[in-house]
N, C-alpha and C positions, 0 to 999 in steps of 0.2 A: 612537400607542400609548404604552406605558410607556417605550419607548426611542426617543425622537424622532430620535436621531442614528444609528439603525441602519436600513438598508434591505436587504431580501432580494430578489434578482432571480433568476428562472428563466432559465437560459441555454440556447441551442440546442446540440445535439450537434455535435461536429466534423464538417465535411463529409467524405464518403467520400474516402479518399486516392486520388490518381492513380497511374499506374504509376511515374512519376518520383519521386513522394513516397514510395512504398513502397520503391523502390530506395535512395533516400537514407536512409530510416528504417533499412533493413537495414544500410547502410554505417556510419552513426554509432553504432548500437546496439552493434556489436561492436568498437568502438574500445576497449572494456573486455572482457576475456576472462579471468575468474578461474576458480578451481576450481569455483565455483558455476555459472558459465555453461557450463563444460565438461560438468558433470553434466547440465544441462538440454539441452545439444546432443547428448548421446549416450544416456544411460540414461533421462533424464527424471525427473520427480518426481511427476507426477499419475497417479493410477490410472485416470482416465477418458479419457486422451488418449495417443496414441502419442508416443514421445520426439521432441522438437524439432518437434512438429506433423507427424510423418512425413517430416521433412526432414533426417534424420541425415546424408545425403550432403553437406550444406552445411557440415559441421563444419570441413573443411579451409579453405573460403573464410572462415569466421568467424575461425578462428585466424590466417589470413594477414593479414586486415585488422588484427587486434589487434597482431600482432608486426611490422607494418610501419608503417602510418599511425598506429596507436595509440601508438607510441613517440615521435611527434613532437609536442611541446607546441603548436607553432603550429597544427597541424591541429585540435587539440581546442579551444584557447582563442580562436582567431581565425577559421580557415577555416570550421569547422562552424557556429558561430553566424551568421556572415555568409551562408553558403549557406542556412541554415534560413529566414532572413527572406525570401529570394528564391524559394525553392522552395515554402514554405508561405506563400503570398502572398494568400490570400483575406480575411484579417483579419476573422474572424467576430465579434469582440468589440469592433470599432471603435466601434459605437454606444454601448456602455456607457461607454467612456472619454470619448466626446464629451459624454455626459450628466452624468457625475459629476466629470470632471476631477480625478482623484486626485493627491495630492502624494506618496503612497507606496503601493506595492502589496505586499501580503503573499500569497505563494503557498504554500499549505499542502501541496501534493502535487506538487512540482516534477518528479518523474520520470514522471508520466503525464498523458496528454491529459485535459482541455483545458488544464491548467495551463501547459505550455510555450508554448502560443499566447497565453495571457494575459500571461505574462512577456515574450514577444516584442513584444506590442503596447505594453507599458510601455517596452521598450527603444527602440522606434521613436520614442517621444515624450520620451525622456530622463528618464523617471520612475524614481526609485530603487526597487529591489525588495529585499524580504527573503524568502528562500525556505527551504523545509524539505522533506526527504524524509519522507513520512508513515510509513514503516515501516523497521525495522532493516535490511532486506536490499535496499533500493532503490538504494544507492550501490555495491554490490559485485556487481551482475549485469550492468547495461547502462549505456552512456554517456548522460548527460543533455545535450541539445544547447544548452541555454540556461543562462547563468550568472546567479545572483542577486548583487546587490551585497554582500549579507551572507547567509551560509548559516547556519541554525540546525541544529546537530547534537545528537542526543539523548544521545550519550555519546562517550567518547574514541575507541573503535574507529571510529565513524562519521566523526569528524573526520579520522582518519588515512586513511580510505578516500576522503574528499572530496579530500584533498591528493594522495594517491598515484594514484588512478584518474581524477580529474576535474581535476587540476592547479589546484585552488584554492590561493591564498596562505593561509598559516596564520592571518594576521591578519584574513582575511575569513570565518573560520569560528568560531562561538561555540557552546560547549556549554551546552545549556539543560535537559537532562533530557527525560523523556517526559511531555508535558502531560497525557495521560490519567491519569497517576498522581498528579497534583496533588491530586485529591480526597481522598487518604489523608493529607494533611498534617495536617488537623484531623479526627481520627478521630471525635471525639464528635459532630460536626455531620454527617458524611457517611456514617457506618456505623450501621445500625440495630441495636438490641439484639435478641437472639435471639427473645424473645417477639413483638416487633413484626414481625420478619422472617417468622416462622412464620405470623403472622396474614395478612400480605400474600401469602404463597405458598399460603395455604389449607391449611396443615398444622396438625395438633393441636400444642398447646404441649408441649414436651419431646420432639419427634420427633428422629430422626437421619436424615441423608440422605447419599447418595453423589452427588457432583458429577461428571458425565461431560462433559468438554469436547470437542466434536466436532472432528475433523480434516478434515471435509468431503471434497473430492475426492481427498484423499490416502489415504483409507481407505474403500474401498467396502463392506467387510464389517461396518461399524458396526451395521447392523440386527441382525446375528447376535449381536454382543456385547451390545447393549442388551437384546435378548430374553433372553439367558442371565442377565444381571444381574437382570432383572425376575423371571425364574423362580426364581433363588436367594432373592430377597427373599420371594416368595410361599411358598416352602418353609421359610422361617424360618432359613435358613442364617446370616444376619447378626443374628439376634435380633429382638425385637419393635420396632414403631414405626420401621421403616426404610423410607425412600423413595428413589426415584431421581430426581435432578434433572438435566436435560439442557440444556446451553448450546450451541445450534446455532452453526455456523461463522458469524462475524459478517457476511460478505459474501454468501456463497451459502447461503441457507437452503433446503435441499432437502427439500420436504414429503414426497416419496416415502420418503425414508430413515426418517422418524419415524412412518410409518403403523403400524409394528409395535407402537407404544405406544398407539394410539388405543383408548379405552375401558378402559384398564388403570388401576385406582385406585392 
């Protein structure tokens, strides 16, 4: 193709965890127990699920792990990575490494499967790794069992969290900003003028619109809100040429939620 040095491979999903793997996952996850974790373990944050997955009674166990084992740097930096390699030992991505023999591995979502497994396979082969937590809150909720040789942090608070909660050395964490915002560096090339944008969106030139950014599972009554905004637009409350533009939650696009807008011009 146009990029002969690029290969895209579909990978298999992680094998279902065994009882031992689930127990170890529970243990190492709560080596970090911040105010965010406490909230998730008691009140919860999602409107469609009970707090802590209906396991609020485990709050004391989670806190006990954090305030005992979580205070020991050796447990985090040495014991957990060593145990991870031996408990998660199926090596589902061994064939990829055999085929490509990488000199360096970049892990873009170090906090979530399958990336810890990919990083671990690299560690087994003494291949250097560069890692990144893909979101702003991935370093302050749970412990990540695999260390990258170099961690890319999006901002200064995330670097501080990597050092404080995950025991990274300061010189092993580099601040790089949020890559998804790089497109705005050259505004002229990456942002459309209003007439072109309206044309792409199928709106008359000179339109106005309300941008509604969905909160997904954190707000179950969004259909009511969307219906009400649409009703106000139809009644002329906002003036002429007004439209409602909805940006669904980027991971969970819930079709049922937006059916209230079907057939609405």
